[in-house]
C-alpha beads as a LAMMPS data file, in Angstrom:
LAMMPS data file: protein, C-alpha beads

250 atoms
249 bonds

1 atom types
1 bond types

-500.0 500.0 xlo xhi
-500.0 500.0 ylo yhi
-500.0 500.0 zlo zhi

Masses

1 110.0

Atoms # bond

1 1 1 -0.274 -7.757 -13.941
2 1 1 1.662 -6.044 -16.726
3 1 1 5.205 -4.743 -17.035
4 1 1 4.006 -1.548 -18.734
5 1 1 4.591 1.816 -17.054
6 1 1 1.541 3.970 -16.247
7 1 1 2.006 7.713 -16.871
8 1 1 0.501 10.200 -14.405
9 1 1 1.071 13.947 -14.532
10 1 1 0.110 14.894 -10.954
11 1 1 2.535 14.922 -8.016
12 1 1 0.112 13.648 -5.347
13 1 1 -1.322 10.199 -4.639
14 1 1 -3.251 8.830 -1.654
15 1 1 -2.461 5.523 0.006
16 1 1 -5.242 3.492 1.656
17 1 1 -4.519 0.233 3.419
18 1 1 -5.862 -2.599 5.557
19 1 1 -9.535 -2.088 4.785
20 1 1 -10.482 -5.606 6.040
21 1 1 -13.790 -5.682 4.208
22 1 1 -16.199 -8.516 4.933
23 1 1 -19.015 -10.029 2.904
24 1 1 -21.671 -7.453 3.901
25 1 1 -21.531 -3.678 4.460
26 1 1 -22.535 -3.898 8.119
27 1 1 -20.358 -6.865 9.122
28 1 1 -17.981 -6.067 12.004
29 1 1 -14.211 -6.371 12.396
30 1 1 -12.685 -5.495 15.777
31 1 1 -15.767 -3.542 16.821
32 1 1 -16.107 -1.400 13.678
33 1 1 -17.796 -1.764 10.300
34 1 1 -14.855 -1.664 7.874
35 1 1 -17.047 -1.008 4.827
36 1 1 -18.461 2.111 6.483
37 1 1 -14.958 3.280 7.478
38 1 1 -13.690 2.903 3.916
39 1 1 -16.783 4.663 2.632
40 1 1 -15.937 7.645 4.868
41 1 1 -12.388 7.741 3.516
42 1 1 -13.619 7.789 -0.079
43 1 1 -16.304 10.379 0.663
44 1 1 -13.634 12.587 2.242
45 1 1 -11.346 12.305 -0.779
46 1 1 -13.863 12.467 -3.594
47 1 1 -13.631 16.232 -4.008
48 1 1 -9.908 16.116 -4.791
49 1 1 -10.177 12.817 -6.741
50 1 1 -6.604 11.596 -6.219
51 1 1 -4.985 8.541 -7.739
52 1 1 -5.300 5.784 -5.115
53 1 1 -2.834 3.064 -4.123
54 1 1 -4.380 0.376 -1.886
55 1 1 -1.618 -1.542 -0.119
56 1 1 -3.233 -4.776 0.910
57 1 1 -5.482 -6.593 3.348
58 1 1 -8.384 -5.161 1.420
59 1 1 -10.484 -8.085 2.610
60 1 1 -10.650 -9.787 5.997
61 1 1 -12.497 -12.989 5.139
62 1 1 -11.191 -13.687 1.584
63 1 1 -14.813 -13.817 0.401
64 1 1 -15.770 -13.028 -3.213
65 1 1 -18.517 -10.801 -1.790
66 1 1 -15.943 -8.595 -0.054
67 1 1 -14.237 -7.909 -3.388
68 1 1 -17.592 -7.134 -4.957
69 1 1 -18.117 -4.510 -2.249
70 1 1 -14.675 -3.039 -2.968
71 1 1 -15.473 -2.855 -6.668
72 1 1 -18.833 -1.218 -5.977
73 1 1 -17.313 1.386 -3.648
74 1 1 -14.763 2.412 -6.262
75 1 1 -16.649 1.786 -9.518
76 1 1 -17.153 5.492 -10.230
77 1 1 -13.862 6.746 -8.753
78 1 1 -12.682 9.571 -11.053
79 1 1 -8.972 8.615 -11.042
80 1 1 -6.936 5.407 -11.416
81 1 1 -6.836 2.919 -8.536
82 1 1 -3.986 0.427 -7.982
83 1 1 -4.295 -2.690 -5.815
84 1 1 -1.571 -4.580 -3.945
85 1 1 -2.160 -7.886 -2.127
86 1 1 -1.749 -8.292 1.606
87 1 1 -1.645 -11.527 3.549
88 1 1 -5.469 -11.605 3.734
89 1 1 -5.949 -11.104 -0.003
90 1 1 -6.422 -13.422 -2.957
91 1 1 -4.132 -12.526 -5.854
92 1 1 -6.543 -13.901 -8.452
93 1 1 -9.357 -11.698 -7.155
94 1 1 -7.179 -8.568 -7.269
95 1 1 -5.904 -9.424 -10.748
96 1 1 -9.480 -9.802 -11.965
97 1 1 -10.447 -6.449 -10.418
98 1 1 -7.418 -4.803 -12.020
99 1 1 -8.957 -5.411 -15.434
100 1 1 -12.021 -3.303 -14.548
101 1 1 -12.023 0.509 -14.547
102 1 1 -10.996 2.485 -12.586
103 1 1 -8.541 -0.205 -11.429
104 1 1 -5.208 -0.524 -13.235
105 1 1 -2.854 -3.511 -13.681
106 1 1 0.483 -1.682 -14.004
107 1 1 3.155 -2.085 -11.315
108 1 1 5.147 1.055 -12.152
109 1 1 3.794 4.602 -12.155
110 1 1 5.703 7.372 -13.905
111 1 1 5.242 10.782 -12.284
112 1 1 7.314 13.849 -13.151
113 1 1 10.894 12.935 -12.004
114 1 1 9.601 9.993 -9.904
115 1 1 8.730 6.345 -10.462
116 1 1 6.484 4.562 -7.967
117 1 1 6.988 0.788 -7.850
118 1 1 4.185 -1.424 -6.536
119 1 1 5.762 -4.501 -4.930
120 1 1 3.863 -7.713 -4.236
121 1 1 5.099 -8.897 -0.817
122 1 1 2.395 -11.502 -0.144
123 1 1 3.656 -14.871 1.110
124 1 1 2.080 -18.149 2.166
125 1 1 1.835 -17.006 5.804
126 1 1 0.935 -13.656 7.421
127 1 1 4.603 -12.697 6.980
128 1 1 5.975 -11.210 3.768
129 1 1 7.815 -13.003 1.000
130 1 1 9.867 -11.507 -1.836
131 1 1 11.640 -14.273 -3.766
132 1 1 14.890 -13.821 -5.673
133 1 1 13.217 -13.597 -9.084
134 1 1 11.264 -10.521 -7.966
135 1 1 14.489 -8.954 -6.681
136 1 1 16.090 -9.530 -10.092
137 1 1 13.114 -7.775 -11.669
138 1 1 13.776 -4.714 -9.497
139 1 1 17.391 -4.708 -10.670
140 1 1 16.100 -4.705 -14.239
141 1 1 13.707 -1.849 -13.498
142 1 1 16.596 0.134 -12.024
143 1 1 18.381 -0.121 -15.332
144 1 1 15.324 1.329 -17.076
145 1 1 14.789 4.285 -14.710
146 1 1 17.909 6.413 -15.114
147 1 1 17.775 9.888 -13.545
148 1 1 14.532 8.990 -11.736
149 1 1 13.800 9.045 -8.040
150 1 1 12.122 5.773 -7.056
151 1 1 9.718 5.029 -4.218
152 1 1 8.176 1.674 -3.285
153 1 1 4.694 0.788 -2.088
154 1 1 4.101 -2.671 -0.587
155 1 1 2.182 -4.401 2.194
156 1 1 4.904 -5.645 4.574
157 1 1 7.540 -3.635 6.418
158 1 1 11.303 -4.251 6.295
159 1 1 12.692 -2.506 9.393
160 1 1 11.221 -3.561 12.775
161 1 1 8.827 -1.146 14.463
162 1 1 8.956 -2.606 17.983
163 1 1 5.641 -4.428 18.374
164 1 1 4.127 -7.889 17.918
165 1 1 3.716 -7.337 14.157
166 1 1 7.494 -7.617 13.681
167 1 1 7.036 -11.404 13.803
168 1 1 5.193 -11.066 10.497
169 1 1 7.419 -8.607 8.635
170 1 1 9.181 -9.162 5.309
171 1 1 10.979 -12.412 6.081
172 1 1 13.589 -12.325 3.284
173 1 1 14.385 -8.637 3.670
174 1 1 18.178 -8.716 3.229
175 1 1 18.144 -8.294 -0.548
176 1 1 15.622 -5.468 -0.482
177 1 1 17.491 -3.607 2.268
178 1 1 20.808 -4.066 0.460
179 1 1 19.249 -2.575 -2.661
180 1 1 17.892 0.419 -0.723
181 1 1 21.240 1.011 0.952
182 1 1 23.187 0.677 -2.303
183 1 1 21.119 2.878 -4.610
184 1 1 20.667 6.542 -3.626
185 1 1 17.834 6.929 -6.173
186 1 1 15.746 4.482 -4.076
187 1 1 14.131 6.818 -1.584
188 1 1 12.275 4.305 0.559
189 1 1 8.973 2.525 0.989
190 1 1 5.452 2.999 2.269
191 1 1 3.616 -0.036 3.603
192 1 1 0.479 -1.227 5.341
193 1 1 0.132 -4.338 7.532
194 1 1 1.135 -2.610 10.787
195 1 1 -2.051 -0.508 11.170
196 1 1 0.191 2.205 12.636
197 1 1 1.246 5.673 11.463
198 1 1 4.982 6.277 11.883
199 1 1 8.150 7.062 9.955
200 1 1 11.786 5.916 10.123
201 1 1 14.463 7.961 8.370
202 1 1 17.623 5.964 7.664
203 1 1 20.488 7.438 5.633
204 1 1 18.965 8.446 2.283
205 1 1 15.724 6.446 2.536
206 1 1 12.593 6.305 4.685
207 1 1 10.166 3.625 5.810
208 1 1 6.662 4.966 6.438
209 1 1 3.709 3.073 7.866
210 1 1 0.301 4.067 6.550
211 1 1 -2.486 3.934 9.151
212 1 1 -5.379 1.601 8.347
213 1 1 -8.786 2.588 7.066
214 1 1 -10.193 0.078 9.591
215 1 1 -8.604 -0.022 13.081
216 1 1 -5.114 0.756 14.353
217 1 1 -2.804 -1.679 16.169
218 1 1 -1.306 -0.584 19.468
219 1 1 2.482 -0.744 19.875
220 1 1 2.356 -3.649 22.327
221 1 1 3.911 -7.143 22.523
222 1 1 0.462 -8.677 21.968
223 1 1 -2.265 -7.866 19.434
224 1 1 -4.482 -4.993 20.600
225 1 1 -6.589 -2.722 18.417
226 1 1 -8.103 0.739 18.728
227 1 1 -10.647 2.573 16.615
228 1 1 -9.103 5.965 15.797
229 1 1 -11.461 6.575 12.913
230 1 1 -10.720 5.719 9.278
231 1 1 -7.256 6.864 8.191
232 1 1 -4.907 7.043 5.211
233 1 1 -1.830 8.864 3.895
234 1 1 -1.342 11.549 1.247
235 1 1 1.955 11.519 -0.659
236 1 1 3.535 14.392 -2.594
237 1 1 6.450 13.685 -4.948
238 1 1 7.982 17.049 -5.824
239 1 1 9.933 17.634 -9.030
240 1 1 12.674 19.101 -6.800
241 1 1 13.200 15.579 -5.402
242 1 1 11.554 16.433 -2.079
243 1 1 9.262 13.780 -0.618
244 1 1 6.358 14.655 1.685
245 1 1 3.662 12.645 3.404
246 1 1 0.677 13.515 5.571
247 1 1 -1.331 11.096 7.722
248 1 1 -5.056 11.613 7.236
249 1 1 -8.061 11.037 9.513
250 1 1 -11.635 11.117 8.212

Bonds

1 1 1 2
2 1 2 3
3 1 3 4
4 1 4 5
5 1 5 6
6 1 6 7
7 1 7 8
8 1 8 9
9 1 9 10
10 1 10 11
11 1 11 12
12 1 12 13
13 1 13 14
14 1 14 15
15 1 15 16
16 1 16 17
17 1 17 18
18 1 18 19
19 1 19 20
20 1 20 21
21 1 21 22
22 1 22 23
23 1 23 24
24 1 24 25
25 1 25 26
26 1 26 27
27 1 27 28
28 1 28 29
29 1 29 30
30 1 30 31
31 1 31 32
32 1 32 33
33 1 33 34
34 1 34 35
35 1 35 36
36 1 36 37
37 1 37 38
38 1 38 39
39 1 39 40
40 1 40 41
41 1 41 42
42 1 42 43
43 1 43 44
44 1 44 45
45 1 45 46
46 1 46 47
47 1 47 48
48 1 48 49
49 1 49 50
50 1 50 51
51 1 51 52
52 1 52 53
53 1 53 54
54 1 54 55
55 1 55 56
56 1 56 57
57 1 57 58
58 1 58 59
59 1 59 60
60 1 60 61
61 1 61 62
62 1 62 63
63 1 63 64
64 1 64 65
65 1 65 66
66 1 66 67
67 1 67 68
68 1 68 69
69 1 69 70
70 1 70 71
71 1 71 72
72 1 72 73
73 1 73 74
74 1 74 75
75 1 75 76
76 1 76 77
77 1 77 78
78 1 78 79
79 1 79 80
80 1 80 81
81 1 81 82
82 1 82 83
83 1 83 84
84 1 84 85
85 1 85 86
86 1 86 87
87 1 87 88
88 1 88 89
89 1 89 90
90 1 90 91
91 1 91 92
92 1 92 93
93 1 93 94
94 1 94 95
95 1 95 96
96 1 96 97
97 1 97 98
98 1 98 99
99 1 99 100
100 1 100 101
101 1 101 102
102 1 102 103
103 1 103 104
104 1 104 105
105 1 105 106
106 1 106 107
107 1 107 108
108 1 108 109
109 1 109 110
110 1 110 111
111 1 111 112
112 1 112 113
113 1 113 114
114 1 114 115
115 1 115 116
116 1 116 117
117 1 117 118
118 1 118 119
119 1 119 120
120 1 120 121
121 1 121 122
122 1 122 123
123 1 123 124
124 1 124 125
125 1 125 126
126 1 126 127
127 1 127 128
128 1 128 129
129 1 129 130
130 1 130 131
131 1 131 132
132 1 132 133
133 1 133 134
134 1 134 135
135 1 135 136
136 1 136 137
137 1 137 138
138 1 138 139
139 1 139 140
140 1 140 141
141 1 141 142
142 1 142 143
143 1 143 144
144 1 144 145
145 1 145 146
146 1 146 147
147 1 147 148
148 1 148 149
149 1 149 150
150 1 150 151
151 1 151 152
152 1 152 153
153 1 153 154
154 1 154 155
155 1 155 156
156 1 156 157
157 1 157 158
158 1 158 159
159 1 159 160
160 1 160 161
161 1 161 162
162 1 162 163
163 1 163 164
164 1 164 165
165 1 165 166
166 1 166 167
167 1 167 168
168 1 168 169
169 1 169 170
170 1 170 171
171 1 171 172
172 1 172 173
173 1 173 174
174 1 174 175
175 1 175 176
176 1 176 177
177 1 177 178
178 1 178 179
179 1 179 180
180 1 180 181
181 1 181 182
182 1 182 183
183 1 183 184
184 1 184 185
185 1 185 186
186 1 186 187
187 1 187 188
188 1 188 189
189 1 189 190
190 1 190 191
191 1 191 192
192 1 192 193
193 1 193 194
194 1 194 195
195 1 195 196
196 1 196 197
197 1 197 198
198 1 198 199
199 1 199 200
200 1 200 201
201 1 201 202
202 1 202 203
203 1 203 204
204 1 204 205
205 1 205 206
206 1 206 207
207 1 207 208
208 1 208 209
209 1 209 210
210 1 210 211
211 1 211 212
212 1 212 213
213 1 213 214
214 1 214 215
215 1 215 216
216 1 216 217
217 1 217 218
218 1 218 219
219 1 219 220
220 1 220 221
221 1 221 222
222 1 222 223
223 1 223 224
224 1 224 225
225 1 225 226
226 1 226 227
227 1 227 228
228 1 228 229
229 1 229 230
230 1 230 231
231 1 231 232
232 1 232 233
233 1 233 234
234 1 234 235
235 1 235 236
236 1 236 237
237 1 237 238
238 1 238 239
239 1 239 240
240 1 240 241
241 1 241 242
242 1 242 243
243 1 243 244
244 1 244 245
245 1 245 246
246 1 246 247
247 1 247 248
248 1 248 249
249 1 249 250
């Protein structure tokens, strides 16, 4: 990764998450073929060619072949693609991909009026981890982003959503929440991991869950999945400071 800031003139991006690719295109995960689902998402978006932010669990089995499939699916994508690790991902594999076009290694995106920060929340367990040195880095970034509205993308959620997945949320969330509550320019976060489309609005910031391109998780105390078709989320960051999102189904 690099500490450089990537400049992008458009106001819209699309978030894709929890692809759970396996080693072959027709391999199954929870009764669906995740490669085919992701392919449908990309086919549906190709005409508008948005910048893509993929927020983790891009692979299910950690296999090198699954990352090859991801690279092949996106090799000719006509806009930049940014990758964040989830608990199923291998950082080294994503870092290697980020050196190949159209993938990008930057962790900050500069849009008109807005900065998008791409936060690595991967830990050693399915739960999230964000150590103190990364929090200090965010404080430094704040000092470099005066008069900007800031929005975060990451894999793990901070506020509980009321289902089994809360056991595997961001475990050291206090510092991140304190930062959100303290700084009005921090407008919230979008995450994956939960395989569930929802939004929480709290004071001046929001927490939004992007639905998965694979399967969705039911809001139950135990793990249950449902195929609702491949999904994603379109984000619009207006120069007026307004923030909009739209859940997509393909």
